[in-house]
C-alpha positions as CSV (number, residue, x, y, z in Angstrom):
1,M,91.8,109.8,104.7
2,S,94.6,109.6,107.5
3,E,98.1,107.6,105.0
4,K,98.1,106.6,101.3
5,I,98.7,103.4,100.2
6,R,102.6,102.7,99.5
7,F,103.1,100.4,97.3
8,A,105.9,98.6,95.2
9,L,106.0,97.0,91.7
10,I,107.8,94.4,90.4
11,G,108.5,95.1,86.7
12,A,107.9,97.6,84.5
13,G,106.0,96.5,81.2
14,W,102.8,97.4,79.7
15,R,101.6,95.3,83.3
16,A,103.2,97.6,85.7
17,M,102.1,100.0,83.4
18,Y,98.5,100.4,85.0
19,Y,99.5,100.0,88.2
20,V,101.4,103.2,87.5
21,R,98.6,104.8,85.6
22,I,95.9,104.0,89.3
23,A,98.8,105.5,91.1
24,K,98.8,109.2,89.0
25,A,95.0,108.8,88.8
26,L,94.6,108.7,93.0
27,P,97.8,110.6,94.6
28,D,95.4,111.2,98.2
29,Y,95.5,107.2,98.1
30,F,98.2,105.8,96.4
31,E,102.0,106.2,96.5
32,L,104.4,104.0,94.1
33,C,107.4,104.4,95.6
34,M,110.0,101.8,93.9
35,I,109.7,99.9,91.1
36,L,112.3,96.9,90.7
37,C,113.7,96.6,87.2
38,T,115.6,94.2,85.8
39,S,118.5,96.6,83.9
40,E,120.1,99.6,85.7
41,E,119.3,101.9,82.6
42,K,115.2,100.8,82.1
43,A,115.8,102.4,86.0
44,K,117.2,104.8,85.3
45,H,114.7,105.3,81.9
46,L,111.6,104.8,84.0
47,E,113.0,107.2,86.5
48,D,114.1,110.2,83.9
49,T,110.0,110.1,82.0
50,L,107.1,108.9,85.2
51,H,109.2,111.2,87.8
52,I,109.0,107.1,90.2
53,P,112.1,105.8,92.2
54,A,112.8,102.7,90.0
55,S,115.7,101.1,90.7
56,A,117.5,96.9,89.2
57,S,118.6,96.3,93.4
58,E,116.0,94.2,95.5
59,E,118.1,95.7,98.5
60,D,116.5,99.4,96.9
61,L,112.8,97.9,96.8
62,E,112.9,96.7,100.7
63,S,114.5,99.3,102.2
64,A,111.4,102.2,99.8
65,K,109.6,99.8,103.2
66,P,106.3,100.2,101.2
67,D,103.2,98.2,102.7
68,F,103.3,95.3,99.6
69,I,104.7,95.1,96.7
70,V,102.4,93.4,93.2
71,I,104.4,91.5,90.6
72,A,103.8,92.8,87.0
73,A,105.7,89.9,85.3
74,A,105.7,88.3,83.1
75,K,103.5,85.0,83.6
76,N,105.3,82.4,83.7
77,I,108.4,84.7,85.7
78,N,105.8,85.3,88.8
79,C,106.0,82.6,90.6
80,S,109.9,82.4,91.2
81,L,109.6,86.7,91.5
82,S,106.9,86.0,94.5
83,I,108.9,83.5,96.1
84,R,112.2,85.0,96.8
């Protein structure tokens, strides 16, 4: 494989953890470059436990330059997150 697929996550709950496990299980194929969280405290906790960059800043998410973004948040807010 020539390049890893770089992706980011919006969300840090149980839905998002499925994608974290996929990225960790297939590191030759996927690079999880950023997790966007609702707070800096949660982002810090994820960085410390998962060793994946995380932030509450949309600017940090953009600067990570993912190939695509997975929205793994509650279904009642998916639409509003997608429109941003």
